[in-house]
C-alpha positions in Angstrom: 37.8 35.4 -103.0 40.8 35.7 -100.8 39.0 38.1 -98.5 36.2 35.7 -98.4 38.5 32.8 -97.5 40.3 34.9 -94.9 36.9 35.8 -93.4 36.0 32.1 -93.2 39.3 31.3 -91.6 39.1 34.2 -89.2 35.5 33.2 -88.3 36.6 29.6 -87.8 39.5 30.7 -85.6 37.3 33.0 -83.4 34.7 30.2 -83.1 37.4 27.7 -82.1 38.9 30.0 -79.5 35.4 30.7 -78.1 34.6 27.0 -77.8 37.9 26.2 -76.1 37.6 29.2 -73.8 34.1 28.2 -72.7 35.1 24.6 -72.3 38.2 25.2 -70.3 36.5 28.0 -68.4 33.7 25.7 -67.3 36.2 23.0 -66.3 38.2 25.6 -64.3 35.0 26.9 -62.7 33.9 23.3 -61.8 37.2 22.6 -60.2 37.1 25.8 -58.3 33.5 25.2 -57.1 34.3 21.6 -56.1 37.2 22.7 -53.9 35.0 25.4 -52.4 32.2 23.0 -51.7 34.6 20.6 -50.1 35.9 23.3 -47.9 32.4 24.4 -46.9 31.4 20.8 -46.1 34.5 20.4 -43.9 33.7 23.6 -42.1 30.1 22.6 -41.6 31.0 19.2 -40.2 33.2 20.7 -37.6 30.7 23.5 -36.8 28.2 22.7 -34.0 24.6 22.3 -35.2 22.1 24.6 -33.7 20.1 23.1 -30.8 16.4 22.9 -31.4 14.6 25.1 -28.9 12.4 23.3 -26.4 8.8 24.0 -27.3 6.5 23.4 -24.3 3.4 24.1 -26.3 4.3 21.3 -28.8 4.9 18.9 -25.9 1.5 19.7 -24.4 -0.1 19.2 -27.8 1.6 15.8 -28.2 0.5 14.7 -24.8 -3.1 15.6 -25.3 -3.0 13.8 -28.6 -1.7 10.7 -26.9 -4.3 10.9 -24.1 -7.0 10.9 -26.8 -5.7 7.6 -28.0 -3.9 8.7 -31.2 -0.8 6.8 -32.1 2.3 8.9 -31.7 4.5 9.7 -34.6 7.6 7.6 -35.0 9.7 10.7 -34.1 7.3 11.7 -31.3 9.5 10.5 -28.4 8.2 11.2 -24.9 10.2 14.0 -23.2 9.5 15.3 -19.7 8.3 18.9 -19.5 10.9 19.7 -16.8 14.0 17.9 -15.5 13.3 14.9 -13.3 14.7 14.8 -9.8 13.9 13.3 -6.4 10.5 14.7 -5.4 9.5 15.4 -8.9 8.3 12.5 -10.9 6.1 13.6 -13.8 4.3 10.3 -14.3 3.6 10.1 -10.6 2.2 13.6 -10.7 0.0 12.7 -13.7 -1.4 9.7 -11.8 -2.1 11.9 -8.8 -3.8 14.5 -11.0 -6.3 11.9 -12.0 -7.3 11.7 -8.3 -7.7 15.4 -8.2 -4.5 15.8 -6.2 -2.1 18.4 -7.6 1.2 18.5 -5.6 2.4 22.1 -5.4 5.7 20.9 -3.9 7.5 17.5 -3.7 5.9 14.1 -4.2 7.8 10.8 -3.6 6.8 7.3 -4.7 8.0 4.4 -2.6 10.6 6.6 -0.9 13.6 4.8 0.7 14.1 4.9 4.5 16.8 7.6 4.3 14.3 10.0 2.5 11.5 9.2 4.9 13.6 9.7 8.0 15.0 13.0 6.6 11.5 14.4 6.4 10.4 13.2 9.8 10.4 15.0 13.1 12.1 12.5 15.3 15.5 11.1 16.1 17.5 8.1 15.0 18.2 5.2 17.3 20.3 2.4 15.9 19.0 3.1 12.3 15.4 3.2 13.6 13.2 6.3 13.6 11.9 7.2 17.0 8.9 9.6 17.1 6.8 10.8 20.0 3.1 10.1 19.6 1.4 11.8 22.5 -1.9 11.4 20.7 -1.4 7.7 20.0 -4.4 6.7 22.1 -6.6 9.7 21.2 -10.2 9.0 20.5 -11.2 9.1 16.8 -14.6 8.5 15.2 -15.1 5.9 12.5 -17.5 6.7 9.7 -18.9 4.4 7.0 -19.9 5.6 3.6 -23.3 4.6 2.3 -23.7 1.9 4.9 -26.9 2.6 7.0 -26.5 -0.6 9.0 -23.3 0.8 10.7 -23.2 3.8 13.1 -22.0 7.2 12.0 -23.0 6.6 8.4 -22.2 9.3 5.8 -23.8 9.5 2.4 -22.2 10.7 -0.8 -23.5 14.2 -0.5 -21.6 14.5 2.8 -18.5 12.5 1.9 -17.6 14.1 -1.4 -16.9 17.7 -0.2 -15.0 16.2 2.8 -12.8 14.1 0.5 -12.2 17.1 -1.8 -11.1 19.1 1.2 -8.7 16.4 2.3 -7.3 16.2 -1.2 -6.7 19.9 -1.3 -4.9 19.7 2.0 -2.6 16.9 0.6 -1.9 19.0 -2.5 -0.8 22.0 -0.5 1.4 19.9 1.9 5.2 20.4 1.4 5.7 16.7 1.0 3.5 13.9 -0.4 4.6 10.3 0.1 3.0 7.7 -2.1 3.5 4.0 -1.2 2.4 1.5 -3.9 2.4 -2.1 -2.8 0.2 -5.1 -1.9 -1.6 -6.4 1.2 -1.7 -10.2 1.5 1.6 -12.0 2.1 1.0 -14.5 -0.6 0.2 -13.9 -4.3 -2.9 -16.1 -4.0 -4.5 -13.6 -1.7 -3.0 -10.2 -2.6 -4.5 -6.9 -3.4 -2.7 -3.9 -4.9 -3.0 -0.9 -2.8 -1.9 2.8 -2.9 -1.3 4.8 0.2 -1.0 8.6 0.1 0.5 10.2 3.2 1.5 13.7 4.2 4.0 12.9 6.9 7.3 11.0 6.8 6.6 8.7 9.8 3.3 7.7 8.2 5.1 7.0 5.0 7.6 4.8 6.8 4.7 3.0 8.5 3.1 2.2 5.2 6.5 1.1 3.8 6.7 -1.5 6.6 3.1 -2.6 6.5 2.8 -3.1 2.7 4.5 -5.9 0.8 6.6 -4.6 -2.0 5.8 -5.4 -5.6 7.7 -5.2 -8.8 8.2 -1.7 -10.1 5.3 -0.6 -12.4 4.8 2.7 -14.1 2.8 5.0 -11.7 0.2 5.6 -14.4 -0.3 1.9 -15.0 -0.4 0.7 -11.4 -3.9 -0.7 -11.0 -4.7 -0.5 -7.3 -8.0 -1.8 -5.8 -7.7 0.1 -2.4 -6.8 3.7 -2.1 -5.9 5.3 1.2 -5.6 9.0 2.1 -3.7 9.7 5.4 -3.4 13.3 6.7 -2.6 13.2 10.5 -2.4 17.0 10.9 -5.6 17.8 8.9 -8.1 19.8 10.8 -11.6 20.4 9.3 -13.3 23.7 9.8 -16.4 23.9 11.9 -18.4 24.6 8.8 -16.9 21.5 7.1 -17.7 19.3 10.1 -21.3 20.5 10.1 -21.9 19.9 6.4 -20.2 16.5 6.4 -21.7 15.3 9.6 -18.4 14.5 11.3 -18.7 13.7 15.0 -15.1 14.8 15.8 -12.1 16.4 14.0 -10.2 13.1 14.3 -11.9 10.5 12.1 -11.6 7.7 9.7 -14.0 7.3 6.7 -14.4 3.8 5.3 -16.0 3.1 1.9 -15.7 -0.8 1.5 -17.6 -0.8 -1.8 -15.2 1.6 -3.6 -12.1 0.6 -1.6 -11.5 4.1 -0.2 -10.1 4.9 3.3 -9.5 8.4 4.7 -7.6 8.8 8.0 -7.4 12.4 9.1 -6.8 14.4 12.2 -5.3 11.5 14.2 -1.8 10.2 14.7 -3.0 6.8 15.8 -1.4 4.2 13.6 -3.9 1.7 14.8 -6.6 3.7 13.0 -4.7 3.0 9.7 -4.4 -0.8 10.1 -7.9 -1.2 11.5 -9.3 1.0 8.7 -7.5 -0.9 6.0 -8.7 -4.3 7.3 -12.3 -3.0 7.4 -11.9 -1.7 3.9 -10.4 -4.9 2.5 -12.2 -7.7 4.5 -15.1 -8.1 2.1 -12.8 -8.2 -0.9 -10.8 -11.0 0.8 -14.0 -13.0 1.5 -15.7 -12.4 -1.9 -12.6 -12.8 -4.1 -10.5 -15.4 -2.4 -13.1 -17.1 0.0 -10.7 -16.0 2.8 -11.7 -15.0 6.3 -9.8 -12.1 7.9 -9.3 -12.5 11.6 -7.3 -10.7 14.3 -5.2 -13.5 15.6 -1.7 -14.9 15.9 0.1 -18.2 15.2 2.5 -20.4 17.1 4.7 -22.3 14.7 3.2 -20.6 11.7 5.2 -19.3 8.7 8.2 -21.4 9.7 7.5 -24.6 7.8 5.4 -26.3 10.6 2.7 -28.6 9.3 0.3 -28.0 12.2 0.6 -24.5 13.6 -1.7 -23.1 16.3 -4.1 -20.3 15.5 -4.2 -18.2 18.6 -6.8 -15.7 19.8 -5.3 -13.8 22.7 -5.3 -10.1 23.6 -2.0 -8.5 22.6 -1.9 -6.3 25.7 -1.8 -9.2 28.1 1.4 -10.0 29.9 1.3 -13.6 28.6 1.4 -12.3 25.0 4.6 -10.3 25.8 6.2 -13.3 27.5 5.5 -15.5 24.4 6.4 -13.0 21.8 9.4 -15.0 20.7 7.2 -17.9 19.8 4.3 -16.0 18.3 4.5 -15.0 14.6 2.1 -13.1 12.3 0.7 -11.3 15.3 -1.8 -8.9 13.7 -4.4 -9.8 11.1 -4.5 -13.2 9.3 -6.4 -14.3 6.3 -7.6 -17.9 6.6 -8.7 -19.8 3.6 -8.4 -23.1 1.6 -4.7 -22.2 0.8 -3.8 -21.9 4.5 -3.0 -18.9 6.7 -1.6 -15.7 5.1 -0.7 -12.4 6.7 -2.8 -9.4 5.7 0.1 -7.0 6.3 3.8 -7.5 5.7 4.6 -5.7 9.0 3.4 -5.8 12.6 3.2 -3.4 15.5 4.2 -5.0 18.9 5.8 -4.1 22.2 8.8 -6.4 21.5 11.9 -4.8 20.1 12.8 -6.3 16.7 16.4 -7.1 15.7 16.1 -5.5 12.2 16.7 -1.9 11.2 14.6 0.7 9.4 11.8 0.3 11.9 9.3 2.9 13.3 9.4 3.3 17.0 6.5 5.1 18.8 7.2 6.6 22.1 4.0 6.4 24.2 3.1 7.0 27.8 5.4 6.2 30.8 8.4 5.5 28.6 6.8 2.5 26.9 7.4 1.9 23.2 5.8 0.2 20.3 7.7 -1.1 17.2 6.4 -1.3 13.7 8.7 -3.5 11.6 8.7 -6.0 8.7 7.7 -9.6 9.7 10.7 -11.9 9.1 9.3 -15.3 8.3 10.5 -18.4 6.3 7.4 -18.6 4.1 4.8 -16.1 2.9 2.0 -18.5 3.8 1.4 -21.0 6.6 -0.1 -24.4 6.5 -3.6 -25.1 7.8 -3.7 -24.9 11.6 -4.0 -28.1 13.6 -5.7 -26.3 16.5 -7.5 -23.1 17.3 -7.0 -21.8 20.8 -8.9 -19.1 22.7 -7.0 -17.8 25.7 -9.2 -16.3 28.5 -9.3 -15.9 32.3 -12.2 -17.3 34.3 -12.2 -18.6 37.9 -14.7 -21.4 37.2 -13.2 -22.7 33.9 -10.8 -25.7 33.7 -7.3 -25.2 32.5 -8.1 -26.7 29.1 -11.6 -27.1 27.6 -12.3 -28.8 24.2 -15.0 -27.3 22.1 -16.8 -29.2 19.3 -16.9 -27.8 15.8 -20.7 -27.1 16.1 -20.1 -24.8 19.0 -16.7 -23.3 17.9 -18.4 -20.0 17.0 -19.4 -19.3 20.6 -15.9 -18.3 21.9 -15.2 -16.5 18.6 -18.3 -14.3 19.0 -17.6 -13.8 22.7 -14.2 -12.1 22.0 -14.6 -11.1 18.3 -12.3 -8.2 17.4 -12.2 -8.8 13.6 -13.4 -6.5 10.8 -16.8 -5.1 11.7 -17.6 -4.6 8.0 -18.0 -8.4 7.6 -21.5 -9.6 8.5 -21.2 -11.7 11.6 -23.3 -14.5 10.1 -20.8 -14.8 7.2 -18.0 -14.9 9.7 -19.6 -17.7 11.7 -20.4 -19.8 8.6 -16.9 -19.5 7.1 -15.2 -20.1 10.4 -17.1 -23.3 11.1 -16.6 -24.4 7.5 -12.8 -24.0 7.8 -12.7 -25.9 11.1 -14.8 -28.8 9.7 -13.0 -29.1 6.3 -9.5 -29.1 7.9 -10.3 -31.2 11.0 -9.1 -28.5 13.4 -9.4 -29.0 17.1 -10.8 -26.1 19.2 -9.7 -25.4 22.7 -10.3 -22.7 25.4 -7.3 -22.2 27.7 -7.7 -20.6 31.0 -4.7 -18.4 31.7 -5.7 -18.2 35.4 -5.0 -21.9 35.9 -1.9 -23.9 35.1 1.2 -23.0 33.1 -0.4 -21.5 30.0 2.9 -21.5 28.0 3.4 -25.2 28.6 -0.2 -26.0 27.7 0.1 -24.1 24.4 3.3 -26.0 23.6 1.5 -29.3 24.3 -1.4 -28.4 22.1 1.0 -27.5 19.3 2.8 -30.9 19.7 -0.6 -32.7 19.9 -0.1 -33.7 23.5 -3.1 -32.5 25.5 -3.7 -34.1 28.9 -7.4 -35.1 29.0 -9.1 -31.8 28.2 -12.5 -31.1 29.8 -15.7 -30.8 27.8 -17.6 -27.6 27.5 -20.0 -27.5 30.5 -23.6 -26.3 30.1 -22.9 -23.5 32.6 -19.9 -22.1 30.6 -21.8 -22.6 27.3 -24.6 -20.4 28.6 -22.0 -17.9 29.8 -20.5 -17.7 26.3 -24.0 -17.6 24.7 -25.0 -14.6 26.9 -21.9 -12.7 25.9 -22.4 -13.5 22.2 -26.1 -12.4 22.3 -25.1 -9.2 24.1 -22.4 -8.4 21.4 -24.5 -9.5 18.5 -28.2 -9.4 19.3 -30.5 -11.6 17.3 -27.7 -13.6 15.6 -28.0 -16.9 17.6 
């Protein structure tokens, strides 16, 4: 019995010690593990986390998924494939890729003057870029796309390979300058436009001619007119034969699709003239606005009754009155008033601003392309329309009725040739009648023309003569010669 009791007691003692050892052992182990975990956590917090490797394939898959219209994952943050820098804008490149232009080198969007000057062959003169343009007055051929009524027509079969070749040339060029802006100085008559150029001086020209607009993502900029400018592009003889080009220097205008190609020519006049012919129908159809090559006296400065002036820019009188003339280039005339088509102008008068493009031409003469500095973006309705001419038998001032106002316009019309002349006549006479505009013909061969124009602007015209039958016939003959079968 005693052995039995001792066995029970011994068994109880061993059980008790086993329980306590396990209990205290687990506690000790828990304390030790807790200290170890805390130490490990502290070490892991101070240790740098491994950087996730850049997976280019994953980025490409994400981009393709986004382009197909799938919603990106909440953690799918857009990251550029390569580091961004001046000359490499990934979104700009994607927008150019949609046009089948793949820049192999640098592409710049709305580059500043310093960048454009840096990549130009010229010299600086008082913060202006001076470039020699020996080929400024070279002959270039103007072609129209799918417009049989115009000379030198090209169809799509001829134009598409030519455009593809120009795009390939732009892609291989060391620098591509993209200028996004608007034409039309007022928001009521503006069109978004994109210009793609291969040379720095051309990029500076577009920068001065286009009005700036608020920054928009390159892929979301919805332009209506697209311009390709490659002054040093030279088509091969085979390409010229297939496309039907008349010369290696050409402009190709597609008014319906809003496309302009200027290639093989350094003439800046080819750019402005081509743009006007590309956009003229859009101005007329969208805004009921007539584009004219004209100037103003007193316009864009707050005057209530400016003068709409038709005068050749190469005349000595024009140069003498350059201080009084504003908006000297192309104007858009509509119910809202007079607006400038371009934000810049090319004249022979030296501007006071900086950042201009100076073209050195023959005999030391110069042309200046600069921003037009005016008080208002749009001018009031003109009080008078004046045609300046020279004729020995014409009085100093001749007043023309609204019914015959189209005769002097047709006799010296230099506006967009893509506008049907009948539409031009109808809109011109409508604007004159609805705004009670006086029409005068001023003979620069008689009297002081500058004083006469100042008097017309102020509404003080000394007994103007009426249009005589002889001179009316003279104007009609010129109009019929320029536009057969219209009158």
